[in-house]
PDB file as gemmi writes it, atoms N, CA and C in Angstrom:
CRYST1    1.000    1.000    1.000  90.00  90.00  90.00 P 1                      
ATOM      1  N   UNK A   1      -6.924  55.515-135.136  1.00  0.00           N  
ATOM      2  CA  UNK A   1      -6.134  56.613-135.690  1.00  0.00           C  
ATOM      3  C   UNK A   1      -6.237  56.560-137.214  1.00  0.00           C  
ATOM      4  N   UNK A   2      -6.502  57.706-137.800  1.00  0.00           N  
ATOM      5  CA  UNK A   2      -6.616  57.787-139.252  1.00  0.00           C  
ATOM      6  C   UNK A   2      -5.234  57.673-139.900  1.00  0.00           C  
ATOM      7  N   UNK A   3      -5.205  57.243-141.147  1.00  0.00           N  
ATOM      8  CA  UNK A   3      -3.952  57.103-141.896  1.00  0.00           C  
ATOM      9  C   UNK A   3      -3.226  58.436-141.995  1.00  0.00           C  
ATOM     10  N   UNK A   4      -3.980  59.511-142.221  1.00  0.00           N  
ATOM     11  CA  UNK A   4      -3.350  60.832-142.332  1.00  0.00           C  
ATOM     12  C   UNK A   4      -2.654  61.218-141.033  1.00  0.00           C  
ATOM     13  N   UNK A   5      -3.307  60.884-139.900  1.00  0.00           N  
ATOM     14  CA  UNK A   5      -2.714  61.209-138.591  1.00  0.00           C  
ATOM     15  C   UNK A   5      -1.415  60.439-138.373  1.00  0.00           C  
ATOM     16  N   UNK A   6      -1.393  59.184-138.818  1.00  0.00           N  
ATOM     17  CA  UNK A   6      -0.180  58.383-138.659  1.00  0.00           C  
ATOM     18  C   UNK A   6       0.942  58.942-139.529  1.00  0.00           C  
ATOM     19  N   UNK A   7       0.595  59.382-140.727  1.00  0.00           N  
ATOM     20  CA  UNK A   7       1.609  59.903-141.648  1.00  0.00           C  
ATOM     21  C   UNK A   7       2.233  61.183-141.115  1.00  0.00           C  
ATOM     22  N   UNK A   8       1.424  62.023-140.541  1.00  0.00           N  
ATOM     23  CA  UNK A   8       1.922  63.315-140.064  1.00  0.00           C  
ATOM     24  C   UNK A   8       2.396  63.282-138.615  1.00  0.00           C  
ATOM     25  N   UNK A   9       2.335  62.129-137.977  1.00  0.00           N  
ATOM     26  CA  UNK A   9       2.786  61.987-136.597  1.00  0.00           C  
ATOM     27  C   UNK A   9       4.305  62.089-136.577  1.00  0.00           C  
ATOM     28  N   UNK A  10       4.825  63.160-136.000  1.00  0.00           N  
ATOM     29  CA  UNK A  10       6.275  63.429-136.001  1.00  0.00           C  
ATOM     30  C   UNK A  10       7.052  62.341-135.271  1.00  0.00           C  
ATOM     31  N   UNK A  11       6.534  61.853-134.159  1.00  0.00           N  
ATOM     32  CA  UNK A  11       7.234  60.811-133.406  1.00  0.00           C  
ATOM     33  C   UNK A  11       7.340  59.535-134.230  1.00  0.00           C  
ATOM     34  N   UNK A  12       6.265  59.156-134.893  1.00  0.00           N  
ATOM     35  CA  UNK A  12       6.279  57.947-135.718  1.00  0.00           C  
ATOM     36  C   UNK A  12       7.258  58.098-136.874  1.00  0.00           C  
ATOM     37  N   UNK A  13       7.272  59.271-137.508  1.00  0.00           N  
ATOM     38  CA  UNK A  13       8.206  59.515-138.609  1.00  0.00           C  
ATOM     39  C   UNK A  13       9.646  59.421-138.117  1.00  0.00           C  
ATOM     40  N   UNK A  14       9.922  59.955-136.931  1.00  0.00           N  
ATOM     41  CA  UNK A  14      11.270  59.887-136.363  1.00  0.00           C  
ATOM     42  C   UNK A  14      11.676  58.449-136.089  1.00  0.00           C  
ATOM     43  N   UNK A  15      10.745  57.656-135.585  1.00  0.00           N  
ATOM     44  CA  UNK A  15      11.028  56.248-135.312  1.00  0.00           C  
ATOM     45  C   UNK A  15      11.358  55.500-136.603  1.00  0.00           C  
ATOM     46  N   UNK A  16      10.610  55.777-137.655  1.00  0.00           N  
ATOM     47  CA  UNK A  16      10.842  55.116-138.941  1.00  0.00           C  
ATOM     48  C   UNK A  16      12.196  55.520-139.506  1.00  0.00           C  
ATOM     49  N   UNK A  17      12.528  56.799-139.425  1.00  0.00           N  
ATOM     50  CA  UNK A  17      13.815  57.269-139.944  1.00  0.00           C  
ATOM     51  C   UNK A  17      14.969  56.649-139.156  1.00  0.00           C  
ATOM     52  N   UNK A  18      14.820  56.522-137.842  1.00  0.00           N  
ATOM     53  CA  UNK A  18      15.868  55.913-137.020  1.00  0.00           C  
ATOM     54  C   UNK A  18      16.030  54.435-137.375  1.00  0.00           C  
ATOM     55  N   UNK A  19      14.932  53.747-137.592  1.00  0.00           N  
ATOM     56  CA  UNK A  19      15.000  52.335-137.978  1.00  0.00           C  
ATOM     57  C   UNK A  19      15.703  52.189-139.325  1.00  0.00           C  
ATOM     58  N   UNK A  20      15.431  53.094-140.250  1.00  0.00           N  
ATOM     59  CA  UNK A  20      16.082  53.046-141.568  1.00  0.00           C  
ATOM     60  C   UNK A  20      17.584  53.244-141.427  1.00  0.00           C  
ATOM     61  N   UNK A  21      17.997  54.154-140.549  1.00  0.00           N  
ATOM     62  CA  UNK A  21      19.441  54.359-140.331  1.00  0.00           C  
ATOM     63  C   UNK A  21      20.101  53.101-139.788  1.00  0.00           C  
ATOM     64  N   UNK A  22      19.414  52.430-138.857  1.00  0.00           N  
ATOM     65  CA  UNK A  22      19.985  51.211-138.274  1.00  0.00           C  
ATOM     66  C   UNK A  22      20.106  50.106-139.311  1.00  0.00           C  
ATOM     67  N   UNK A  23      19.180  50.072-140.261  1.00  0.00           N  
ATOM     68  CA  UNK A  23      19.184  49.024-141.273  1.00  0.00           C  
ATOM     69  C   UNK A  23      20.150  49.292-142.417  1.00  0.00           C  
ATOM     70  N   UNK A  24      20.700  50.499-142.468  1.00  0.00           N  
ATOM     71  CA  UNK A  24      21.628  50.841-143.547  1.00  0.00           C  
ATOM     72  C   UNK A  24      22.774  49.829-143.560  1.00  0.00           C  
ATOM     73  N   UNK A  25      23.156  49.415-144.696  1.00  0.00           N  
ATOM     74  CA  UNK A  25      24.202  48.397-144.800  1.00  0.00           C  
ATOM     75  C   UNK A  25      25.523  48.894-144.237  1.00  0.00           C  
ATOM     76  N   UNK A  26      26.167  48.030-143.470  1.00  0.00           N  
ATOM     77  CA  UNK A  26      27.470  48.371-142.921  1.00  0.00           C  
ATOM     78  C   UNK A  26      28.557  48.163-143.967  1.00  0.00           C  
ATOM     79  N   UNK A  27      28.389  47.172-144.830  1.00  0.00           N  
ATOM     80  CA  UNK A  27      29.364  46.865-145.860  1.00  0.00           C  
ATOM     81  C   UNK A  27      28.721  46.992-147.235  1.00  0.00           C  
ATOM     82  N   UNK A  28      29.479  47.505-148.182  1.00  0.00           N  
ATOM     83  CA  UNK A  28      29.040  47.592-149.566  1.00  0.00           C  
ATOM     84  C   UNK A  28      30.053  46.890-150.456  1.00  0.00           C  
ATOM     85  N   UNK A  29      29.578  46.238-151.505  1.00  0.00           N  
ATOM     86  CA  UNK A  29      30.497  45.768-152.537  1.00  0.00           C  
ATOM     87  C   UNK A  29      30.985  46.992-153.281  1.00  0.00           C  
ATOM     88  N   UNK A  30      32.151  46.896-153.896  1.00  0.00           N  
ATOM     89  CA  UNK A  30      32.713  48.098-154.507  1.00  0.00           C  
ATOM     90  C   UNK A  30      31.819  48.666-155.594  1.00  0.00           C  
ATOM     91  N   UNK A  31      31.080  47.802-156.309  1.00  0.00           N  
ATOM     92  CA  UNK A  31      30.179  48.300-157.348  1.00  0.00           C  
ATOM     93  C   UNK A  31      29.072  49.173-156.739  1.00  0.00           C  
ATOM     94  N   UNK A  32      28.553  48.756-155.598  1.00  0.00           N  
ATOM     95  CA  UNK A  32      27.521  49.537-154.918  1.00  0.00           C  
ATOM     96  C   UNK A  32      28.106  50.837-154.380  1.00  0.00           C  
ATOM     97  N   UNK A  33      29.310  50.763-153.841  1.00  0.00           N  
ATOM     98  CA  UNK A  33      29.958  51.948-153.269  1.00  0.00           C  
ATOM     99  C   UNK A  33      30.250  52.990-154.346  1.00  0.00           C  
ATOM    100  N   UNK A  34      30.575  52.547-155.556  1.00  0.00           N  
ATOM    101  CA  UNK A  34      30.805  53.484-156.657  1.00  0.00           C  
ATOM    102  C   UNK A  34      29.557  54.329-156.902  1.00  0.00           C  
ATOM    103  N   UNK A  35      28.400  53.725-156.799  1.00  0.00           N  
ATOM    104  CA  UNK A  35      27.138  54.439-157.011  1.00  0.00           C  
ATOM    105  C   UNK A  35      26.828  55.334-155.816  1.00  0.00           C  
ATOM    106  N   UNK A  36      26.941  54.799-154.610  1.00  0.00           N  
ATOM    107  CA  UNK A  36      26.609  55.558-153.407  1.00  0.00           C  
ATOM    108  C   UNK A  36      27.474  56.801-153.275  1.00  0.00           C  
ATOM    109  N   UNK A  37      28.772  56.662-153.532  1.00  0.00           N  
ATOM    110  CA  UNK A  37      29.703  57.771-153.324  1.00  0.00           C  
ATOM    111  C   UNK A  37      30.010  58.557-154.603  1.00  0.00           C  
ATOM    112  N   UNK A  38      29.455  58.150-155.725  1.00  0.00           N  
ATOM    113  CA  UNK A  38      29.672  58.826-157.017  1.00  0.00           C  
ATOM    114  C   UNK A  38      31.158  58.989-157.332  1.00  0.00           C  
ATOM    115  N   UNK A  39      31.885  57.893-157.190  1.00  0.00           N  
ATOM    116  CA  UNK A  39      33.323  57.884-157.456  1.00  0.00           C  
ATOM    117  C   UNK A  39      33.643  56.820-158.498  1.00  0.00           C  
ATOM    118  N   UNK A  40      34.715  57.056-159.256  1.00  0.00           N  
ATOM    119  CA  UNK A  40      35.170  56.040-160.197  1.00  0.00           C  
ATOM    120  C   UNK A  40      35.751  54.873-159.408  1.00  0.00           C  
ATOM    121  N   UNK A  41      35.854  53.734-160.066  1.00  0.00           N  
ATOM    122  CA  UNK A  41      36.388  52.540-159.408  1.00  0.00           C  
ATOM    123  C   UNK A  41      37.799  52.800-158.867  1.00  0.00           C  
ATOM    124  N   UNK A  42      38.639  53.383-159.695  1.00  0.00           N  
ATOM    125  CA  UNK A  42      40.037  53.619-159.300  1.00  0.00           C  
ATOM    126  C   UNK A  42      40.126  54.544-158.078  1.00  0.00           C  
ATOM    127  N   UNK A  43      39.376  55.648-158.100  1.00  0.00           N  
ATOM    128  CA  UNK A  43      39.419  56.610-156.994  1.00  0.00           C  
ATOM    129  C   UNK A  43      38.815  56.015-155.729  1.00  0.00           C  
ATOM    130  N   UNK A  44      37.722  55.280-155.873  1.00  0.00           N  
ATOM    131  CA  UNK A  44      37.089  54.641-154.724  1.00  0.00           C  
ATOM    132  C   UNK A  44      38.053  53.681-154.044  1.00  0.00           C  
ATOM    133  N   UNK A  45      38.700  52.828-154.829  1.00  0.00           N  
ATOM    134  CA  UNK A  45      39.613  51.851-154.247  1.00  0.00           C  
ATOM    135  C   UNK A  45      40.826  52.524-153.619  1.00  0.00           C  
ATOM    136  N   UNK A  46      41.298  53.599-154.230  1.00  0.00           N  
ATOM    137  CA  UNK A  46      42.423  54.355-153.676  1.00  0.00           C  
ATOM    138  C   UNK A  46      42.056  54.936-152.307  1.00  0.00           C  
ATOM    139  N   UNK A  47      40.898  55.577-152.219  1.00  0.00           N  
ATOM    140  CA  UNK A  47      40.469  56.183-150.955  1.00  0.00           C  
ATOM    141  C   UNK A  47      40.127  55.127-149.903  1.00  0.00           C  
ATOM    142  N   UNK A  48      39.419  54.070-150.317  1.00  0.00           N  
ATOM    143  CA  UNK A  48      39.041  53.014-149.373  1.00  0.00           C  
ATOM    144  C   UNK A  48      40.275  52.308-148.821  1.00  0.00           C  
ATOM    145  N   UNK A  49      41.286  52.127-149.656  1.00  0.00           N  
ATOM    146  CA  UNK A  49      42.531  51.517-149.210  1.00  0.00           C  
ATOM    147  C   UNK A  49      43.240  52.434-148.211  1.00  0.00           C  
ATOM    148  N   UNK A  50      43.289  53.729-148.523  1.00  0.00           N  
ATOM    149  CA  UNK A  50      43.926  54.685-147.610  1.00  0.00           C  
ATOM    150  C   UNK A  50      43.185  54.743-146.279  1.00  0.00           C  
ATOM    151  N   UNK A  51      41.864  54.550-146.315  1.00  0.00           N  
ATOM    152  CA  UNK A  51      41.058  54.583-145.099  1.00  0.00           C  
ATOM    153  C   UNK A  51      41.186  53.301-144.286  1.00  0.00           C  
ATOM    154  N   UNK A  52      41.659  52.235-144.930  1.00  0.00           N  
ATOM    155  CA  UNK A  52      41.707  50.935-144.248  1.00  0.00           C  
ATOM    156  C   UNK A  52      40.318  50.316-144.145  1.00  0.00           C  
ATOM    157  N   UNK A  53      39.449  50.613-145.121  1.00  0.00           N  
ATOM    158  CA  UNK A  53      38.057  50.172-145.079  1.00  0.00           C  
ATOM    159  C   UNK A  53      37.773  48.974-145.971  1.00  0.00           C  
ATOM    160  N   UNK A  54      38.796  48.372-146.573  1.00  0.00           N  
ATOM    161  CA  UNK A  54      38.595  47.268-147.515  1.00  0.00           C  
ATOM    162  C   UNK A  54      38.704  45.922-146.803  1.00  0.00           C  
ATOM    163  N   UNK A  55      37.740  45.063-147.103  1.00  0.00           N  
ATOM    164  CA  UNK A  55      37.738  43.689-146.609  1.00  0.00           C  
ATOM    165  C   UNK A  55      37.697  42.786-147.833  1.00  0.00           C  
ATOM    166  N   UNK A  56      38.614  41.827-147.928  1.00  0.00           N  
ATOM    167  CA  UNK A  56      38.655  40.897-149.061  1.00  0.00           C  
ATOM    168  C   UNK A  56      38.501  39.473-148.545  1.00  0.00           C  
ATOM    169  N   UNK A  57      37.612  38.728-149.217  1.00  0.00           N  
ATOM    170  CA  UNK A  57      37.449  37.317-148.873  1.00  0.00           C  
ATOM    171  C   UNK A  57      36.888  36.567-150.058  1.00  0.00           C  
ATOM    172  N   UNK A  58      37.528  35.493-150.404  1.00  0.00           N  
ATOM    173  CA  UNK A  58      37.077  34.625-151.498  1.00  0.00           C  
ATOM    174  C   UNK A  58      36.729  35.404-152.762  1.00  0.00           C  
ATOM    175  N   UNK A  59      37.549  36.360-153.129  1.00  0.00           N  
ATOM    176  CA  UNK A  59      37.330  37.123-154.351  1.00  0.00           C  
ATOM    177  C   UNK A  59      36.286  38.215-154.246  1.00  0.00           C  
ATOM    178  N   UNK A  60      35.742  38.421-153.053  1.00  0.00           N  
ATOM    179  CA  UNK A  60      34.744  39.471-152.843  1.00  0.00           C  
ATOM    180  C   UNK A  60      35.425  40.643-152.131  1.00  0.00           C  
ATOM    181  N   UNK A  61      35.175  41.839-152.625  1.00  0.00           N  
ATOM    182  CA  UNK A  61      35.717  43.049-152.005  1.00  0.00           C  
ATOM    183  C   UNK A  61      34.565  43.801-151.366  1.00  0.00           C  
ATOM    184  N   UNK A  62      34.678  44.038-150.057  1.00  0.00           N  
ATOM    185  CA  UNK A  62      33.674  44.808-149.327  1.00  0.00           C  
ATOM    186  C   UNK A  62      34.312  46.061-148.759  1.00  0.00           C  
ATOM    187  N   UNK A  63      33.526  47.118-148.658  1.00  0.00           N  
ATOM    188  CA  UNK A  63      33.993  48.373-148.083  1.00  0.00           C  
ATOM    189  C   UNK A  63      33.141  48.670-146.860  1.00  0.00           C  
ATOM    190  N   UNK A  64      33.797  48.886-145.732  1.00  0.00           N  
ATOM    191  CA  UNK A  64      33.109  49.219-144.490  1.00  0.00           C  
ATOM    192  C   UNK A  64      32.699  50.685-144.551  1.00  0.00           C  
ATOM    193  N   UNK A  65      31.404  50.945-144.557  1.00  0.00           N  
ATOM    194  CA  UNK A  65      30.892  52.308-144.701  1.00  0.00           C  
ATOM    195  C   UNK A  65      31.270  53.194-143.530  1.00  0.00           C  
ATOM    196  N   UNK A  66      31.248  52.664-142.317  1.00  0.00           N  
ATOM    197  CA  UNK A  66      31.557  53.485-141.143  1.00  0.00           C  
ATOM    198  C   UNK A  66      32.982  54.010-141.217  1.00  0.00           C  
ATOM    199  N   UNK A  67      33.913  53.129-141.538  1.00  0.00           N  
ATOM    200  CA  UNK A  67      35.318  53.523-141.631  1.00  0.00           C  
ATOM    201  C   UNK A  67      35.511  54.495-142.783  1.00  0.00           C  
ATOM    202  N   UNK A  68      34.901  54.189-143.936  1.00  0.00           N  
ATOM    203  CA  UNK A  68      35.063  55.023-145.119  1.00  0.00           C  
ATOM    204  C   UNK A  68      34.438  56.405-144.919  1.00  0.00           C  
ATOM    205  N   UNK A  69      33.245  56.463-144.329  1.00  0.00           N  
ATOM    206  CA  UNK A  69      32.600  57.753-144.067  1.00  0.00           C  
ATOM    207  C   UNK A  69      33.441  58.608-143.122  1.00  0.00           C  
ATOM    208  N   UNK A  70      33.986  57.978-142.098  1.00  0.00           N  
ATOM    209  CA  UNK A  70      34.833  58.708-141.146  1.00  0.00           C  
ATOM    210  C   UNK A  70      36.068  59.275-141.853  1.00  0.00           C  
ATOM    211  N   UNK A  71      36.654  58.486-142.741  1.00  0.00           N  
ATOM    212  CA  UNK A  71      37.819  58.942-143.499  1.00  0.00           C  
ATOM    213  C   UNK A  71      37.453  60.106-144.416  1.00  0.00           C  
ATOM    214  N   UNK A  72      36.312  60.018-145.075  1.00  0.00           N  
ATOM    215  CA  UNK A  72      35.893  61.072-145.991  1.00  0.00           C  
ATOM    216  C   UNK A  72      35.666  62.399-145.279  1.00  0.00           C  
ATOM    217  N   UNK A  73      35.297  62.361-144.016  1.00  0.00           N  
ATOM    218  CA  UNK A  73      35.082  63.595-143.251  1.00  0.00           C  
ATOM    219  C   UNK A  73      36.355  64.432-143.160  1.00  0.00           C  
ATOM    220  N   UNK A  74      37.509  63.817-143.332  1.00  0.00           N  
ATOM    221  CA  UNK A  74      38.771  64.568-143.313  1.00  0.00           C  
ATOM    222  C   UNK A  74      38.833  65.584-144.449  1.00  0.00           C  
ATOM    223  N   UNK A  75      38.074  65.322-145.501  1.00  0.00           N  
ATOM    224  CA  UNK A  75      38.097  66.187-146.671  1.00  0.00           C  
ATOM    225  C   UNK A  75      36.958  67.206-146.682  1.00  0.00           C  
ATOM    226  N   UNK A  76      36.196  67.242-145.611  1.00  0.00           N  
ATOM    227  CA  UNK A  76      35.053  68.148-145.523  1.00  0.00           C  
ATOM    228  C   UNK A  76      35.537  69.593-145.437  1.00  0.00           C  
ATOM    229  N   UNK A  77      35.084  70.384-146.374  1.00  0.00           N  
ATOM    230  CA  UNK A  77      35.448  71.794-146.372  1.00  0.00           C  
ATOM    231  C   UNK A  77      34.358  72.600-145.686  1.00  0.00           C  
ATOM    232  N   UNK A  78      34.775  73.446-144.775  1.00  0.00           N  
ATOM    233  CA  UNK A  78      33.853  74.370-144.136  1.00  0.00           C  
ATOM    234  C   UNK A  78      34.144  75.750-144.675  1.00  0.00           C  
ATOM    235  N   UNK A  79      33.334  76.695-144.311  1.00  0.00           N  
ATOM    236  CA  UNK A  79      33.549  78.058-144.789  1.00  0.00           C  
ATOM    237  C   UNK A  79      34.907  78.579-144.318  1.00  0.00           C  
ATOM    238  N   UNK A  80      35.311  78.173-143.123  1.00  0.00           N  
ATOM    239  CA  UNK A  80      36.587  78.620-142.563  1.00  0.00           C  
ATOM    240  C   UNK A  80      37.780  78.112-143.361  1.00  0.00           C  
ATOM    241  N   UNK A  81      37.769  76.816-143.694  1.00  0.00           N  
ATOM    242  CA  UNK A  81      38.955  76.253-144.334  1.00  0.00           C  
ATOM    243  C   UNK A  81      38.893  76.245-145.860  1.00  0.00           C  
ATOM    244  N   UNK A  82      37.794  76.717-146.454  1.00  0.00           N  
ATOM    245  CA  UNK A  82      37.727  76.725-147.917  1.00  0.00           C  
ATOM    246  C   UNK A  82      37.905  78.099-148.518  1.00  0.00           C  
ATOM    247  N   UNK A  83      37.775  79.132-147.715  1.00  0.00           N  
ATOM    248  CA  UNK A  83      37.923  80.488-148.240  1.00  0.00           C  
ATOM    249  C   UNK A  83      39.397  80.803-148.467  1.00  0.00           C  
ATOM    250  N   UNK A  84      39.717  81.458-149.598  1.00  0.00           N  
ATOM    251  CA  UNK A  84      41.125  81.822-149.839  1.00  0.00           C  
ATOM    252  C   UNK A  84      41.592  82.822-148.777  1.00  0.00           C  
ATOM    253  N   UNK A  85      42.816  82.632-148.340  1.00  0.00           N  
ATOM    254  CA  UNK A  85      43.372  83.510-147.316  1.00  0.00           C  
ATOM    255  C   UNK A  85      43.851  84.801-147.953  1.00  0.00           C  
ATOM    256  N   UNK A  86      43.542  85.903-147.288  1.00  0.00           N  
ATOM    257  CA  UNK A  86      43.979  87.219-147.785  1.00  0.00           C  
ATOM    258  C   UNK A  86      45.341  87.547-147.228  1.00  0.00           C  
ATOM    259  N   UNK A  87      46.189  88.020-148.086  1.00  0.00           N  
ATOM    260  CA  UNK A  87      47.498  88.455-147.640  1.00  0.00           C  
ATOM    261  C   UNK A  87      47.453  89.934-147.292  1.00  0.00           C  
ATOM    262  N   UNK A  88      48.168  90.332-146.260  1.00  0.00           N  
ATOM    263  CA  UNK A  88      48.184  91.746-145.865  1.00  0.00           C  
ATOM    264  C   UNK A  88      49.102  92.557-146.717  1.00  0.00           C  
TER     265      UNK A  88                                                      
END                                                                             
């Protein structure tokens, strides 16, 4: 199989993308999470605490991405809930 064929093979690309998702870190240090989520330290810690996603051990603070992502979905605006309501 030629290199070009492997690159454009949709099944192979899907397998690679799925493997990358599985390898995604489950826990982030708060410094990493600030970059990933584009939040200030204060806001990140406030939201992560409210989500119950903070793990502390021996002076290390970790944030569970699964818990934090699920919590952030509560703030997801859709077209239905973001449009201003018209009064009759």
